[in-house]
Each structure stands twice: as C-alpha cells, then as structure tokens.
RONUKE-320801 format. One line per field, with one value per residue (C-alpha): residue number from 0; residue in one letter; x, z, y negated. Coordinates in steps of 0.2 Angstrom, whole numbers. Layout:
RONUKE-320801
num = NUM,...
residu = A,...
u = X,...
w = Z,...
v = Y,...
This chain:
RONUKE-320801
num = 0,1,2,3,4,5,6,7,8,9,10,11,12,13,14,15,16,17,18,19,20,21,22,23,24,25,26,27,28,29,30,31,32,33,34,35,36,37,38,39,40,41,42,43,44,45,46,47,48,49,50,51,52,53,54,55,56,57,58,59,60,61,62,63,64,65,66,67,68,69,70,71,72,73,74,75,76,77,78,79,80,81,82,83,84,85,86,87,88,89,90,91,92,93,94,95,96,97,98,99,100,101,102,103,104,105,106,107,108,109,110,111,112,113,114,115,116,117,118,119,120,121,122,123,124,125,126,127,128,129,130,131,132,133,134,135,136,137,138,139,140,141,142,143,144,145,146,147,148,149,150,151,152,153,154,155,156,157,158,159,160,161,162,163,164,165,166,167,168,169,170,171,172,173,174,175,176,177,178,179,180,181,182,183,184,185,186,187,188,189,190,191,192,193,194,195,196,197,198,199,200,201,202,203,204,205,206,207,208,209,210,211,212,213,214,215,216,217,218,219,220,221,222,223,224,225,226,227,228,229,230,231,232,233,234,235,236,237,238,239,240,241,242,243,244,245,246,247,248,249,250,251,252,253,254,255,256,257,258,259,260,261,262,263,264,265,266,267,268,269,270,271,272,273,274,275,276,277,278,279,280,281,282,283,284,285,286,287,288,289,290,291,292,293,294,295,296,297,298,299,300,301,302,303,304,305,306,307,308,309,310,311,312,313,314,315,316,317,318,319,320,321,322,323,324,325,326,327,328,329,330,331,332,333,334,335,336,337,338,339,340,341,342,343,344,345,346,347,348,349,350,351,352,353,354,355,356,357,358,359,360,361,362,363,364,365,366,367,368,369,370,371,372,373,374,375,376,377,378,379,380,381,382,383,384,385,386,387,388,389,390,391,392,393,394,395,396,397,398,399,400,401,402,403,404,405,406,407,408,409,410,411,412,413,414,415,416,417,418,419,420,421,422,423,424,425,426,427,428,429,430,431,432,433,434,435,436,437,438,439,440,441,442,443,444,445,446,447,448,449,450,451,452,453,454,455,456,457,458,459,460,461,462,463,464,465,466,467,468,469,470,471,472,473,474,475,476,477,478,479,480,481,482,483,484,485,486,487,488,489,490,491,492,493,494,495,496,497,498,499
residu = M,A,K,R,L,A,K,S,V,R,P,A,S,F,V,S,K,I,F,D,R,L,L,E,T,I,I,P,I,C,A,W,A,T,I,T,L,P,L,W,M,S,P,F,H,P,A,V,V,A,Y,F,I,I,A,F,D,L,Y,F,F,Y,K,S,A,Q,T,A,F,F,A,T,I,S,Y,K,K,I,L,E,T,A,K,I,N,F,F,K,K,M,L,S,L,K,K,M,S,I,I,K,H,F,I,I,I,P,S,Y,Q,E,P,L,Y,K,L,E,V,T,L,K,M,I,T,Q,N,D,Y,P,S,K,K,I,F,L,V,L,A,L,E,E,R,E,N,N,I,H,Q,K,A,Q,V,L,Y,K,K,F,H,R,Y,F,A,D,I,I,I,S,Y,H,K,L,Q,P,N,E,L,A,G,K,A,S,N,Q,T,V,A,A,L,L,L,D,Q,Y,V,K,K,K,H,W,Q,R,K,N,V,L,I,T,I,C,D,A,D,S,H,L,P,S,N,Y,F,S,Y,L,T,Y,Q,Y,L,K,D,K,N,K,I,Y,H,F,Y,W,A,P,V,L,L,Y,N,N,F,W,Q,L,P,L,F,V,R,I,Q,A,T,L,S,S,I,V,R,L,A,F,L,S,Y,R,E,K,L,I,Q,I,S,T,Y,S,T,N,L,W,L,L,K,K,I,N,F,W,D,V,D,I,I,P,E,D,W,H,I,Y,L,Q,A,F,F,T,F,G,E,K,I,R,T,I,P,L,F,T,I,I,N,G,D,A,V,F,S,G,H,I,M,K,T,L,V,N,R,Y,E,Q,E,K,R,W,A,W,G,V,T,D,V,A,Y,S,L,K,K,F,F,I,T,P,H,I,R,S,L,T,K,I,K,K,I,L,F,V,V,E,T,H,L,L,W,P,V,S,F,F,I,L,T,I,S,A,S,I,P,P,L,I,N,P,V,F,K,R,T,V,L,G,F,L,L,P,K,L,S,A,L,I,L,T,L,S,T,V,M,L,F,L,Y,V,F,F,D,I,K,L,R,Q,K,V,K,Q,N,T,S,F,F,S,L,P,I,L,I,I,Q,W,Y,F,L,P,L,V,S,F,L,L,S,S,L,P,A,L,E,A,H,T,R,I,L,L,G,K,K,L,K,Y,K,V,T,E,K,V
u = 539,533,529,515,520,508,502,496,479,477,460,448,442,423,421,430,418,403,410,414,397,388,399,396,377,377,375,364,352,353,349,334,328,330,322,307,306,291,281,284,285,272,257,264,276,272,280,296,296,292,307,318,313,315,332,338,332,342,357,355,354,370,379,374,380,396,400,397,408,423,421,423,438,446,442,451,466,467,466,481,491,490,501,515,530,532,546,557,553,557,573,579,578,593,585,575,586,584,565,560,543,533,516,505,491,479,470,457,448,452,452,470,468,462,478,488,480,483,502,503,498,511,524,519,521,534,543,555,546,563,565,548,544,529,520,507,496,487,476,480,463,461,460,476,483,501,498,492,506,519,510,511,529,535,526,531,547,558,549,551,565,558,542,538,523,514,501,489,482,467,470,457,459,457,443,444,447,461,466,473,480,489,496,504,511,518,526,536,540,547,558,564,567,577,588,592,596,585,577,558,555,562,551,534,520,506,490,483,467,468,457,464,474,487,489,506,514,508,524,534,519,520,538,539,525,533,550,543,532,540,528,529,531,514,504,494,493,477,470,452,448,433,424,424,435,418,406,396,395,386,367,359,355,374,380,371,379,395,394,388,402,415,409,409,426,432,424,433,450,447,441,458,460,444,450,452,459,448,453,470,482,501,511,527,533,539,521,513,527,523,504,508,501,482,471,467,450,442,433,434,452,456,446,452,471,469,461,474,487,477,474,493,500,485,483,500,491,483,479,487,477,485,476,475,463,465,453,444,430,412,403,399,394,388,370,359,352,368,377,363,365,385,383,371,383,398,389,384,402,408,394,401,413,402,412,425,413,415,434,436,424,434,451,444,446,464,473,476,491,479,469,451,444,455,447,429,430,437,424,410,415,415,399,391,396,390,374,368,371,356,345,346,334,320,321,322,308,294,295,287,271,270,266,250,245,247,242,226,226,243,238,226,240,250,266,257,251,268,279,278,278,294,303,299,305,321,325,320,333,346,343,350,367,364,367,385,387,383,395,409,404,406,423,431,426,435,451,451,445,427,420,401,392,380,366,370,368,348,351,364,351,336,344,345,326,329,341,328,325,345,348,336,341,360,364,352,345,362,369,353,356,374,368,355,366,378,363,358,375,376,394,396,406,418,411,422,414,414,420,421
w = 411,429,439,452,469,482,496,511,519,536,537,549,564,567,580,570,555,566,572,556,550,564,560,541,543,554,540,529,544,548,529,528,546,540,523,532,547,541,539,555,567,560,567,584,585,568,575,578,560,555,564,558,540,542,550,537,523,532,533,514,511,522,512,495,500,508,491,481,493,492,473,472,482,473,456,460,467,451,441,452,451,432,432,442,432,443,431,434,453,453,446,459,472,476,480,463,454,468,465,455,447,444,435,438,426,430,416,412,395,391,373,366,359,376,384,369,371,390,388,374,386,399,386,383,401,404,416,406,402,401,419,422,424,418,426,416,428,418,421,416,412,399,381,371,385,381,363,369,381,368,356,370,374,356,354,370,377,369,379,396,408,408,406,419,415,428,425,440,442,453,469,480,494,482,474,456,455,456,473,470,453,459,473,462,451,467,474,458,457,475,469,455,467,479,465,461,479,479,495,495,502,486,475,471,464,453,452,435,428,410,404,415,406,417,415,407,423,434,438,440,452,462,463,470,482,489,491,499,511,528,531,514,518,527,513,498,484,473,459,454,439,431,419,403,390,381,388,372,368,384,386,395,411,412,407,422,433,426,429,447,451,443,453,469,466,463,480,489,484,498,511,520,533,527,510,504,487,473,458,452,466,470,486,490,490,508,515,503,509,527,526,515,499,495,504,491,497,494,479,481,484,485,501,508,506,515,530,529,531,544,555,555,557,564,561,552,536,525,507,500,486,469,461,444,433,428,413,413,404,410,407,388,380,363,367,379,388,389,395,408,415,415,424,437,440,442,455,464,465,472,485,490,499,514,519,524,539,546,543,552,566,569,568,581,594,589,587,604,599,589,599,601,596,580,575,579,568,553,556,557,540,533,540,534,517,515,525,515,499,498,510,504,489,499,513,502,490,497,516,519,512,522,540,535,524,537,552,547,565,562,545,554,565,561,559,548,537,535,534,514,511,523,515,497,502,509,493,481,491,488,470,468,469,453,444,451,446,428,428,434,423,407,413,418,402,393,402,395,378,379,374,375,360,362,355,369,384,385,386,399,410,406,410,428,429,427,442,455,443,439,458,460,446,446,463,478,470,465,482,491,481,487,506,503,496,511,523,514,514,494,487,474,459,450,433,422,417,398,390,371
v = -383,-383,-368,-368,-374,-368,-380,-369,-372,-362,-352,-360,-351,-346,-359,-372,-369,-370,-387,-393,-388,-398,-413,-413,-413,-428,-442,-431,-429,-447,-452,-442,-447,-466,-464,-455,-466,-477,-460,-452,-467,-479,-469,-472,-487,-498,-513,-505,-499,-516,-525,-511,-515,-533,-531,-520,-533,-547,-535,-532,-551,-552,-539,-547,-564,-556,-547,-564,-573,-560,-559,-577,-577,-562,-570,-586,-576,-566,-582,-589,-574,-573,-588,-579,-572,-557,-549,-564,-565,-546,-548,-561,-546,-537,-520,-520,-508,-494,-492,-478,-477,-461,-462,-447,-445,-431,-424,-411,-409,-428,-432,-433,-450,-456,-451,-458,-475,-475,-470,-483,-497,-491,-493,-510,-516,-530,-517,-507,-490,-482,-484,-476,-458,-450,-435,-426,-417,-404,-390,-373,-367,-380,-372,-377,-387,-382,-389,-405,-407,-403,-417,-430,-426,-427,-443,-452,-445,-458,-471,-465,-461,-443,-434,-420,-409,-398,-385,-383,-365,-366,-355,-347,-360,-374,-384,-390,-408,-423,-418,-400,-405,-420,-410,-398,-412,-421,-406,-404,-422,-421,-407,-418,-433,-421,-415,-432,-436,-451,-458,-455,-472,-480,-469,-477,-466,-473,-462,-467,-460,-454,-469,-483,-496,-504,-523,-528,-534,-520,-512,-529,-535,-518,-518,-536,-533,-518,-524,-540,-529,-527,-512,-505,-487,-486,-495,-491,-504,-506,-516,-514,-504,-513,-503,-513,-503,-497,-510,-513,-495,-491,-488,-503,-493,-487,-505,-512,-499,-502,-520,-520,-507,-519,-534,-524,-518,-536,-540,-526,-534,-547,-535,-535,-523,-514,-511,-493,-489,-482,-472,-479,-484,-483,-478,-471,-453,-454,-457,-443,-431,-436,-432,-416,-424,-422,-409,-397,-392,-408,-417,-436,-439,-458,-462,-445,-448,-465,-456,-443,-456,-466,-452,-448,-466,-476,-495,-495,-488,-502,-504,-520,-529,-532,-547,-541,-531,-513,-509,-492,-483,-480,-464,-463,-446,-453,-450,-459,-444,-435,-451,-453,-435,-436,-454,-445,-431,-444,-453,-437,-432,-449,-448,-431,-442,-442,-427,-439,-443,-426,-426,-443,-437,-422,-431,-443,-430,-423,-440,-446,-456,-468,-481,-475,-493,-493,-476,-480,-496,-485,-472,-484,-492,-475,-470,-487,-485,-467,-469,-485,-477,-465,-475,-493,-491,-484,-496,-511,-506,-495,-494,-511,-505,-489,-494,-505,-489,-476,-487,-497,-505,-512,-519,-531,-538,-553,-543,-530,-544,-552,-537,-534,-554,-556,-541,-548,-565,-558,-548,-562,-573,-558,-558,-576,-568,-560,-576,-577,-558,-562,-576,-565,-552,-563,-570,-554,-547,-561,-557,-539,-545,-538,-555,-559,-567,-581,-569,-556,-568,-566,-547,-548,-558,-548,-531,-536,-534,-515,-515,-507,-492,-490,-491,-477,-465,-468,-472,-467,-452,-444,-449,-441,-425,-424,-427,-413,-401,-403,-402,-386,-378,-379,-383,-395,-390,-403,-407,-418,-435,-435,-451,-451
C-alpha cells in the first residue's frame, strides 16, 4: 500500500497575500457591480444602462447561436468518428507497444457499486485491460476505506496489469478535493514508473471520475491520437462527460440542468484553441511532472491544471478534442430536496473556479517568456466564463424593467418604451435554439442507451419553460454565493456530491 508522498507549498509573504487578495476580489466586485448597475446608474444615465442591456442581450443571442453551431459540428464529428476502428489503426503504428496507460480514479465516499461498475466498463474496453494500470486514489479519512480497497483489489486485480492504491492524508497546507488526492496518487505513480525505467513521455495518465463510464474505444482512440500528435507532450486530451447515466431518475429541475450541461460540453469539443478540459481527461506523465502535478491548495482542478501548464509552456499547451462520449452521473440523492441542495452545492464548488482568474492575473506578471497577447486572450476567456456565470440571469430577466421604474422621465422616451420589448424579442429569438438542444439531447441519449419513449416527448419540451427558474436556482445563485464568499473572505469547504 502507498505511503504519503508530500508536495511542498511555500508559504506566501504578507505582501504576496495582500496582492493575491486584491486579485481574487476583482471578478466578484465586477459581478456585483454589473448586477446592480441598473439600480445605481439608471437615475443618472438610464440610456447608458439601456444600451448596455441591449448589447448584453445581443451577446447572449450570439453565444446561444454559437453553442448551437458548435454542438452541431461536434455531433456530426462524433457520428463520423464512431465509424473508425481506432484499435486497428493503432496496431498499425510501430510505437504503440511503448505506450503505458495509467488510470487514476479519485474517490471519497463513493458507493462501492459505483466504483465496481466504472471498473467493469474499463475492462470491457477494446484496448486490452491487462496493459492498463489502475490507480485507486483514496482518502485516508473515509471510514473503512482499507476494506473497500481490498474488495476492489480482489475483484479486479486479474483484469489489469497492476493496481496501485494510494491513501491521501490531508495536510495543513492542502484543501480537501481531487487536486490534493490526485497529486498523492500521481507522485506514487511517478515513483512506480521511475523504478520500471519507463520514459514519462510514453506514460499516459487518464483522470477518471468514479462515475465516468469510458467508451469502449477510449484507450485505442487516445493512443492513436497521441502517437499521431507532433506536439503531444504539451497536450491534454478530452472527451465530454455527458450526464446521462441516471437521466430518468432525476427530478425535473436537475434533469434540465444535466441536459443543458451536456449540450454545452458537446459544443466545447469544437472550441479549438479555447478548449479546456473538464472532469475526466488524459495527458502524459512528463507534462504533469514538469508542472509539479496539481496545486494542492485549490478546489476546482481541471481548468487549473491546464492553466498551470499554460503559464509554464505558453501557447504550446492545448486540449485536443476526442470526438466520443463519456457517460456520467448527474447529482441524485434519492429525494428531491436533498438532490436540489446537493446540485446547488456542486454548482457552487464549480463556480469557485473563479479563483483561477486571480491565479492567471498573478501569473501574467511573472511569465515574461510567454507573449503578452497570448496571455491576455487566455485570461479574457477565463474572465468571460466566470463573470457571465452569476451575472447573466439578472441582466437577461429583470434588468430591462428597472430603468423605466427608477427613472420615470426615461420611461417616456422612445428608448425607455422600447427597452423591455427589444430585450424580450432578443431573448425569444434565443430560445429558438432550444429546439436544436432537444434534438441533440434525444440523439445523444440514444448513443448511451438512455432512450426516449414517445410518451416522454411532451415533458422533454415542456420542461424548458422552467429554464429561467432553474438557471437562477441552480446556476446564477450558487455562482453568486461563491463570488460573494470570496469577496467576504469566507473559504469554501469541499463537499462530496452524493450520487446514489
């Protein structure tokens, strides 16, 4: 069994802490300023507020159309890629035999049966599982974790080349979560590779969530893509995790959120240079070693590990899309209210990724080897994502009605009269994209054997009428709470998302 291998984190100086504090409050301040802008600016410059709202609505329409466009491209490429026999193509490559695959599965309080199903799916891959090394990244603080590890080892050790088990004991300089857990596992894995005298560039590591079901051709596809990639050592590889495993068990509100998240992730695949991996992804051990693995004092780790690599190697770093589907679980706790609370907490944890903005801004000043324009583009993309998250609902729904209410004189102007109508028209046009989302939702679920009966079609359409409420309760509000906690200096504790 694994012993704890420490990753040191230097204590920050007082000046550095003040600087970090200023940087981390920039986006939360901007979020609150944007949400309240119609209130404090309408008495003085209502026309400015009106033009801002119209511009924001048009931008939302553009983003909706962009999502639909990229989702269409991704879906077509997934259909095309499904026809390719990557195992056969992989066998034709001479260097195929030197690639070693390690799967790190971080877990804390995951039901045993969930882990067993995930591992069983891996053994059914067309890539021989006896050539895959399994790494169970477990938490020492979990009750009876050693017994659980022994059950998994006894049941699955004959299917894999080897099973490595690490037990993460939380240190004072760490935050509980995937990052600190995975780092301990990866350090142990690195020692294993070193003893075998394998080159790190030939070792591929896949971070796989405990509920992620990898497609049957994942490792063949990944191996082929990696060997054909000229700049492979600087790349991450990602296929979207669609939240369809337990789709028909979900309460309606969570089902809408799961559907929308899945469609957005599908669209991400075609983002090219803007693509950043989420949840389950692969890369090589050499790259992870060069950036000293995951920072152990952060909570959201997927975008952060990308940014660690980006601010080390610059524009060489990219996430390469894999046009296939990973099937995962949406939040489900067995009861409606408990499920909604857990889904809220999950979204809040994801929104805590706004801390990546402060990290990126700080790195901007201490990475002169990377072109400023390259860094600015990356930072703006991170800022855009995290700023729009808590803000969009408020600007799109209630902001247009505020200037005429606060400033009666403005209400009697042409712009004041037209503002609510123009805003409503733009949003109505944006909702046309929902028909395409329903189509993709049905087709994608067919591919992961979550079919839709004829009698379920009406509810799949009617449920979208609840989208504004769902967006508020399970997206904007938890994101705003995360921003506000950062603004007030209140830390977020990692809470495990329950999936039964």
